[in-house]
C-alpha positions in Angstrom: 91.6 16.8 -154.0 87.9 16.6 -154.9 86.3 18.0 -157.8 83.5 20.7 -156.9 80.8 18.6 -158.3 81.9 15.3 -157.0 79.6 14.1 -154.3 80.7 10.6 -154.0 83.1 10.3 -150.9 84.2 7.0 -152.3 85.6 8.4 -155.4 85.3 5.3 -157.7 87.3 4.9 -160.7 85.9 5.7 -164.1 84.0 2.9 -166.0 85.5 1.5 -168.9 83.8 2.1 -172.3 81.4 -0.3 -173.9 83.3 -0.6 -177.2 83.7 -4.0 -179.0 87.3 -3.4 -179.7 88.7 -5.5 -177.0 85.9 -8.1 -176.9 86.3 -11.7 -177.7 86.8 -12.6 -181.4 84.0 -15.1 -181.8 84.2 -15.2 -185.5 88.0 -16.6 -185.2 86.6 -18.9 -182.5 84.0 -20.3 -184.7 86.5 -21.1 -187.4 88.8 -23.0 -185.1 86.0 -25.0 -183.8 84.6 -26.0 -187.3 88.0 -26.9 -188.3 88.3 -29.1 -184.9 85.1 -30.7 -185.8 86.0 -31.4 -189.5 89.2 -32.9 -188.0 87.4 -35.2 -186.0 85.2 -36.4 -188.8 88.1 -36.9 -191.2 90.0 -38.9 -188.5 86.7 -41.0 -187.9 86.1 -41.8 -191.6 89.9 -42.6 -192.2 89.8 -45.1 -189.2 86.7 -46.6 -190.4 88.1 -47.1 -194.0 91.4 -48.5 -192.3 89.8 -51.0 -189.9 87.0 -52.2 -192.1 89.5 -53.9 -194.7 
């Protein structure tokens, strides 16, 4: 049942590790964000060139 040195009656689960293996991929997110901004800029310039004729 309980371990001899376990004094907590609630018996909480063990805390997960603090490793970064399962963390969010900020580098990948940054690349996608930059590509989206570049696409918006390209569309803006293309529409400006098309409608300014």
